[in-house]
C-alpha positions as CSV (number, residue, x, y, z in Angstrom):
1,X,0.0,0.0,0.0
2,X,1.3,3.5,-0.9
3,X,1.9,5.8,2.0
4,X,0.2,9.1,1.6
5,X,1.7,10.9,4.5
6,X,5.4,11.0,5.1
7,X,6.9,9.9,8.4
8,X,7.7,12.8,10.7
9,X,11.4,13.5,11.0
10,X,13.3,11.8,13.8
11,X,13.2,14.3,16.7
12,X,16.5,14.8,18.4
13,X,16.5,16.3,21.9
14,X,20.2,16.9,21.6
15,X,20.7,20.6,22.5
16,X,23.9,20.7,20.6
17,X,22.1,20.8,17.2
18,X,23.2,23.7,15.0
19,X,20.8,26.4,13.9
20,X,21.0,25.0,10.4
21,X,20.0,21.5,11.7
22,X,17.1,22.9,13.7
23,X,15.8,24.9,10.6
24,X,16.1,21.7,8.5
25,X,14.1,19.8,11.1
26,X,11.5,22.5,11.2
27,X,11.2,22.4,7.4
28,X,10.7,18.7,7.5
29,X,7.9,19.0,10.1
30,X,6.3,21.7,7.9
31,X,6.3,19.4,4.9
32,X,4.5,16.7,7.0
33,X,2.0,19.3,8.2
34,X,1.3,20.5,4.6
35,X,0.9,16.9,3.4
36,X,-1.7,16.2,6.1
37,X,-3.5,19.4,5.3
38,X,-3.6,18.5,1.6
39,X,-5.1,15.1,2.4
40,X,-7.7,16.7,4.6
41,X,-8.8,19.0,1.8
42,X,-9.3,16.0,-0.4
43,X,-11.4,14.3,2.3
44,X,-13.6,17.3,3.0
45,X,-15.0,18.2,-0.4
46,X,-17.5,20.7,0.8
47,X,-16.3,24.3,1.3
48,X,-17.1,24.6,5.0
49,X,-14.7,21.7,5.8
50,X,-12.0,23.1,3.5
51,X,-11.8,26.7,4.4
52,X,-9.8,26.4,7.6
53,X,-7.6,23.7,6.2
54,X,-6.8,25.8,3.1
55,X,-6.0,28.7,5.5
56,X,-3.7,26.5,7.5
57,X,-2.0,25.3,4.3
58,X,-1.4,28.9,3.3
59,X,0.2,29.7,6.6
60,X,2.3,26.5,6.5
61,X,3.6,27.3,3.0
62,X,4.6,30.8,4.2
63,X,6.4,29.4,7.3
64,X,8.3,27.0,5.1
65,X,9.3,29.8,2.8
66,X,10.6,31.8,5.8
67,X,12.6,28.7,7.0
68,X,14.1,28.3,3.5
69,X,15.1,32.0,3.4
70,X,16.7,31.7,6.9
71,X,18.6,28.6,5.7
72,X,19.8,30.4,2.6
73,X,21.2,33.2,4.8
74,X,23.2,31.0,7.1
75,X,26.9,31.1,6.6
76,X,28.5,27.7,6.2
77,X,30.6,27.0,9.3
78,X,33.7,25.0,8.5
């Protein structure tokens, strides 16, 4: 059977994660949240059930964009 929703990223409680690693983990969680939202829209075909989910998808997409911008601004640390 084909999996529709990706597995959430493995959460590490290691406080020594770099900012870049944290942003990547956040981005992976946002991908999962967006996928779940997309599936919810497909399940609720009538507008009242879709409105809040579509709004949530919009916010998730913008949050993911901000994470990608933050990642692009990080200086590689070697």
